One Martini backbone bead per residue (centre of mass of N, CA, C, O) as a GRO file, in nm:
protein
  241
    1MET     BB    1  -1.053   1.638  -1.071
    2CYS     BB    2  -1.140   1.398  -1.310
    3PHE     BB    3  -1.344   1.594  -1.479
    4SER     BB    4  -1.176   1.874  -1.428
    5ALA     BB    5  -1.008   2.157  -1.366
    6GLU     BB    6  -1.228   2.306  -1.209
    7ALA     BB    7  -1.293   2.078  -1.008
    8SER     BB    8  -1.009   2.059  -0.888
    9PHE     BB    9  -0.985   2.358  -0.786
   10VAL     BB   10  -1.235   2.353  -0.608
   11ALA     BB   11  -1.139   2.129  -0.422
   12THR     BB   12  -0.894   2.284  -0.323
   13ALA     BB   13  -1.057   2.534  -0.209
   14VAL     BB   14  -1.194   2.348   0.010
   15LEU     BB   15  -0.971   2.165   0.147
   16LEU     BB   16  -0.754   2.362   0.251
   17PRO     BB   17  -0.915   2.535   0.460
   18LEU     BB   18  -1.046   2.301   0.617
   19GLY     BB   19  -0.784   2.154   0.681
   20GLY     BB   20  -0.650   2.396   0.821
   21ALA     BB   21  -0.857   2.413   1.050
   22ALA     BB   22  -0.801   2.128   1.161
   23VAL     BB   23  -0.504   2.172   1.223
   24ALA     BB   24  -0.540   2.408   1.417
   25ARG     BB   25  -0.716   2.257   1.617
   26ALA     BB   26  -0.516   2.029   1.684
   27TYR     BB   27  -0.279   2.211   1.780
   28THR     BB   28  -0.454   2.355   2.025
   29HIS     BB   29  -0.590   2.070   2.155
   30ASP     BB   30  -0.475   1.791   1.981
   31ARG     BB   31  -0.184   1.661   1.840
   32SER     BB   32  -0.275   1.366   1.766
   33TYR     BB   33  -0.459   1.495   1.516
   34LEU     BB   34  -0.272   1.610   1.296
   35PRO     BB   35  -0.238   1.390   1.076
   36ILE     BB   36  -0.546   1.352   1.015
   37ALA     BB   37  -0.600   1.660   0.956
   38ALA     BB   38  -0.402   1.664   0.693
   39LEU     BB   39  -0.550   1.503   0.471
   40PRO     BB   40  -0.718   1.723   0.323
   41VAL     BB   41  -0.468   1.878   0.232
   42LEU     BB   42  -0.343   1.654   0.059
   43PHE     BB   43  -0.585   1.625  -0.128
   44GLY     BB   44  -0.577   1.916  -0.230
   45LEU     BB   45  -0.299   1.892  -0.366
   46GLN     BB   46  -0.371   1.666  -0.561
   47GLN     BB   47  -0.596   1.825  -0.708
   48PHE     BB   48  -0.411   2.043  -0.815
   49PHE     BB   49  -0.239   1.856  -0.999
   50GLU     BB   50  -0.479   1.765  -1.172
   51GLY     BB   51  -0.538   2.044  -1.279
   52LEU     BB   52  -0.263   2.059  -1.430
   53VAL     BB   53  -0.314   1.827  -1.620
   54TRP     BB   54  -0.551   1.957  -1.765
   55THR     BB   55  -0.402   2.215  -1.848
   56GLY     BB   56  -0.182   2.081  -2.019
   57ALA     BB   57  -0.379   1.959  -2.226
   58ALA     BB   58  -0.515   2.227  -2.319
   59ARG     BB   59  -0.206   2.342  -2.403
   60SER     BB   60  -0.010   2.118  -2.506
   61GLU     BB   61   0.173   2.040  -2.236
   62THR     BB   62   0.364   1.772  -2.178
   63ALA     BB   63   0.542   1.857  -1.938
   64LEU     BB   64   0.309   1.922  -1.744
   65VAL     BB   65   0.170   1.651  -1.750
   66SER     BB   66   0.410   1.486  -1.646
   67SER     BB   67   0.477   1.637  -1.378
   68ALA     BB   68   0.186   1.633  -1.257
   69SER     BB   69   0.154   1.324  -1.261
   70LEU     BB   70   0.386   1.264  -1.067
   71ALA     BB   71   0.270   1.424  -0.831
   72TYR     BB   72   0.006   1.271  -0.811
   73MET     BB   73   0.137   0.978  -0.771
   74PHE     BB   74   0.268   1.031  -0.502
   75PHE     BB   75   0.005   1.019  -0.343
   76SER     BB   76  -0.099   0.744  -0.438
   77TRP     BB   77   0.167   0.563  -0.365
   78LEU     BB   78   0.281   0.716  -0.087
   79ALA     BB   79   0.099   0.884   0.101
   80TRP     BB   80  -0.141   0.693   0.177
   81PRO     BB   81   0.016   0.419   0.279
   82VAL     BB   82   0.159   0.599   0.506
   83TRP     BB   83  -0.026   0.821   0.643
   84VAL     BB   84  -0.267   0.661   0.750
   85PRO     BB   85  -0.123   0.471   0.957
   86PHE     BB   86   0.033   0.700   1.095
   87ALA     BB   87  -0.219   0.855   1.198
   88THR     BB   88  -0.341   0.617   1.359
   89TYR     BB   89  -0.118   0.581   1.569
   90PHE     BB   90  -0.174   0.861   1.729
   91LEU     BB   91  -0.478   0.749   1.826
   92GLU     BB   92  -0.345   0.532   1.992
   93THR     BB   93  -0.334   0.342   2.326
   94CYS     BB   94  -0.266   0.071   2.260
   95GLN     BB   95  -0.035  -0.180   2.208
   96ARG     BB   96  -0.097  -0.210   1.885
   97ARG     BB   97   0.005   0.064   1.763
   98TYR     BB   98   0.277  -0.042   1.626
   99LEU     BB   99   0.141  -0.180   1.383
  100TYR     BB  100   0.100   0.089   1.217
  101LEU     BB  101   0.400   0.121   1.148
  102VAL     BB  102   0.416  -0.130   0.977
  103PHE     BB  103   0.217  -0.036   0.767
  104ALA     BB  104   0.381   0.215   0.681
  105ILE     BB  105   0.629   0.061   0.585
  106LEU     BB  106   0.488  -0.116   0.377
  107GLY     BB  107   0.371   0.121   0.216
  108GLY     BB  108   0.646   0.246   0.142
  109MET     BB  109   0.757   0.003  -0.012
  110LEU     BB  110   0.534  -0.027  -0.217
  111GLY     BB  111   0.530   0.265  -0.331
  112ALA     BB  112   0.831   0.293  -0.413
  113MET     BB  113   0.829   0.050  -0.621
  114GLN     BB  114   0.618   0.215  -0.808
  115TYR     BB  115   0.727   0.515  -0.834
  116PHE     BB  116   1.045   0.546  -0.895
  117PRO     BB  117   1.053   0.401  -1.183
  118TYR     BB  118   0.942   0.642  -1.349
  119PHE     BB  119   1.234   0.789  -1.368
  120GLY     BB  120   1.377   0.523  -1.532
  121HIS     BB  121   1.097   0.470  -1.715
  122GLU     BB  122   0.988   0.526  -2.003
  123GLY     BB  123   0.630   0.472  -2.011
  124TRP     BB  124   0.519   0.382  -1.719
  125LEU     BB  125   0.364   0.661  -1.742
  126ILE     BB  126   0.022   0.701  -1.844
  127THR     BB  127  -0.175   0.968  -1.976
  128ARG     BB  128  -0.528   0.954  -2.011
  129PHE     BB  129  -0.791   1.109  -2.199
  130LEU     BB  130  -1.118   1.125  -2.114
  131PRO     BB  131  -1.441   1.165  -2.078
  132ARG     BB  132  -1.430   1.314  -1.779
  133ALA     BB  133  -1.130   1.175  -1.759
  134ILE     BB  134  -0.851   1.004  -1.593
  135ALA     BB  135  -0.585   0.780  -1.694
  136TYR     BB  136  -0.347   0.592  -1.505
  137ASP     BB  137  -0.100   0.426  -1.665
  138GLY     BB  138   0.096   0.130  -1.709
  139ARG     BB  139   0.373   0.042  -1.519
  140VAL     BB  140   0.478  -0.183  -1.260
  141MET     BB  141   0.692  -0.362  -1.079
  142PHE     BB  142   0.488  -0.605  -0.996
  143ASP     BB  143   0.429  -0.708  -1.288
  144LEU     BB  144   0.680  -0.914  -1.285
  145ILE     BB  145   0.534  -1.114  -1.035
  146MET     BB  146   0.226  -1.003  -1.055
  147PRO     BB  147  -0.077  -0.920  -1.056
  148ARG     BB  148  -0.227  -0.617  -1.037
  149GLU     BB  149  -0.452  -0.691  -0.833
  150LEU     BB  150  -0.255  -0.759  -0.594
  151THR     BB  151  -0.139  -0.479  -0.563
  152TYR     BB  152  -0.411  -0.340  -0.490
  153ILE     BB  153  -0.477  -0.509  -0.244
  154ALA     BB  154  -0.229  -0.428  -0.078
  155TYR     BB  155  -0.279  -0.125  -0.087
  156LEU     BB  156  -0.562  -0.126   0.051
  157PHE     BB  157  -0.484  -0.273   0.310
  158VAL     BB  158  -0.279  -0.053   0.432
  159ILE     BB  159  -0.519   0.156   0.452
  160ILE     BB  160  -0.783   0.010   0.576
  161ALA     BB  161  -0.704  -0.170   0.819
  162PRO     BB  162  -0.633   0.055   1.028
  163LEU     BB  163  -0.917   0.184   1.030
  164LEU     BB  164  -1.090  -0.075   1.112
  165SER     BB  165  -0.889  -0.149   1.376
  166SER     BB  166  -0.949   0.079   1.533
  167SER     BB  167  -1.050   0.219   1.850
  168ASN     BB  168  -1.169   0.444   1.676
  169ARG     BB  169  -1.484   0.495   1.562
  170ARG     BB  170  -1.437   0.728   1.352
  171ILE     BB  171  -1.220   0.577   1.195
  172ASN     BB  172  -1.402   0.348   1.111
  173VAL     BB  173  -1.588   0.523   0.939
  174PHE     BB  174  -1.371   0.608   0.739
  175GLY     BB  175  -1.313   0.319   0.642
  176ILE     BB  176  -1.598   0.270   0.530
  177LEU     BB  177  -1.595   0.499   0.324
  178ILE     BB  178  -1.354   0.394   0.162
  179SER     BB  179  -1.482   0.122   0.092
  180PHE     BB  180  -1.716   0.244  -0.067
  181VAL     BB  181  -1.540   0.369  -0.285
  182VAL     BB  182  -1.420   0.106  -0.391
  183VAL     BB  183  -1.685  -0.018  -0.487
  184ILE     BB  184  -1.764   0.201  -0.689
  185VAL     BB  185  -1.513   0.185  -0.864
  186TYR     BB  186  -1.532  -0.117  -0.943
  187PHE     BB  187  -1.831  -0.096  -1.081
  188PHE     BB  188  -1.800   0.215  -1.244
  189PHE     BB  189  -1.453   0.315  -1.257
  190ARG     BB  190  -1.219   0.132  -1.393
  191TYR     BB  191  -1.115   0.330  -1.626
  192ALA     BB  192  -1.047   0.550  -1.356
  193TYR     BB  193  -0.954   0.450  -1.062
  194ILE     BB  194  -0.743   0.641  -0.942
  195SER     BB  195  -0.890   0.911  -0.970
  196VAL     BB  196  -1.163   0.831  -0.833
  197PHE     BB  197  -1.051   0.738  -0.563
  198CYS     BB  198  -0.926   1.017  -0.487
  199VAL     BB  199  -1.188   1.171  -0.498
  200GLY     BB  200  -1.334   1.009  -0.281
  201GLY     BB  201  -1.126   1.065  -0.060
  202ALA     BB  202  -1.161   1.371  -0.060
  203VAL     BB  203  -1.457   1.378   0.022
  204VAL     BB  204  -1.440   1.196   0.290
  205SER     BB  205  -1.226   1.383   0.438
  206LEU     BB  206  -1.439   1.584   0.554
  207TYR     BB  207  -1.504   1.410   0.801
  208LEU     BB  208  -1.238   1.481   0.957
  209VAL     BB  209  -1.312   1.764   1.029
  210HIS     BB  210  -1.549   1.690   1.205
  211MET     BB  211  -1.395   1.501   1.398
  212VAL     BB  212  -1.192   1.704   1.517
  213PHE     BB  213  -1.411   1.895   1.642
  214ILE     BB  214  -1.546   1.676   1.821
  215GLU     BB  215  -1.267   1.552   1.965
  216THR     BB  216  -1.186   1.876   2.020
  217PRO     BB  217  -1.270   2.049   2.260
  218GLY     BB  218  -1.322   2.327   2.390
  219PRO     BB  219  -1.265   2.498   2.674
  220ARG     BB  220  -1.559   2.495   2.782
  221ALA     BB  221  -1.613   2.193   2.745
  222ALA     BB  222  -1.375   2.096   2.917
  223LEU     BB  223  -1.463   2.234   3.180
  224SER     BB  224  -1.739   2.097   3.202
  225THR     BB  225  -1.630   1.809   3.216
  226ARG     BB  226  -1.454   1.848   3.469
  227ALA     BB  227  -1.685   1.942   3.655
  228ALA     BB  228  -1.856   1.687   3.630
  229GLU     BB  229  -1.641   1.494   3.737
  230ALA     BB  230  -1.604   1.634   4.011
  231ASP     BB  231  -1.897   1.606   4.110
  232GLY     BB  232  -1.901   1.298   4.096
  233ALA     BB  233  -1.671   1.254   4.297
  234ASP     BB  234  -1.800   1.400   4.538
  235GLY     BB  235  -2.053   1.218   4.553
  236ARG     BB  236  -1.895   0.951   4.610
  237GLN     BB  237  -1.742   1.079   4.881
  238SER     BB  238  -1.992   1.120   5.034
  239PRO     BB  239  -2.125   1.073   5.329
  240ALA     BB  240  -2.346   0.909   5.495
  241ILE     BB  241  -2.646   1.005   5.705
   0.00000   0.00000   0.00000
């Protein structure tokens, strides 16, 4: 997490096994939930890289700080605006589901234009260590054509809009939780907004583990549901005496 290396590695130790359990559950019960179940795993990996950023600073290893920061920002700029609408797509059954692929493509274009220039422009990604926080600063490509605030609004839109517009009510809840994180970051943690936003996302992604287990019932529950539906059907078809 943004608070310390220990907090980041603890978050990783929590998110990876719980996310792995959700992935396993989705794989064996309903594979349309696989992408959304993988989100806690991805957040866990991001927290691992932030732990390496802290470790590199503690050891005065600038190369480790630089490489781990780039890995961390891969998730921030590319993984979230692509994976979130992509995962939402697989949970939709209505005709507008293909709109979520458009969101994923737009997210990929937006993220790529911000992330890949880091490799060709030294100094565009600056990692600053604050008391109990990390600030990822520097320049992004869209700074050349519009204010940074508009870039962040577009970024948040391609992540949150698919969640709030989904026909799945539990996905809507996840979108509300992410929106709540955005509000908290805006009012209290703007000095380290990227890091704190991703920490908040990692925390609320635990809700997805709960969601996957709720929405993919085990064999006994599925059999009970089918039996109840069959009994209801038999009752409706029984002739009146």
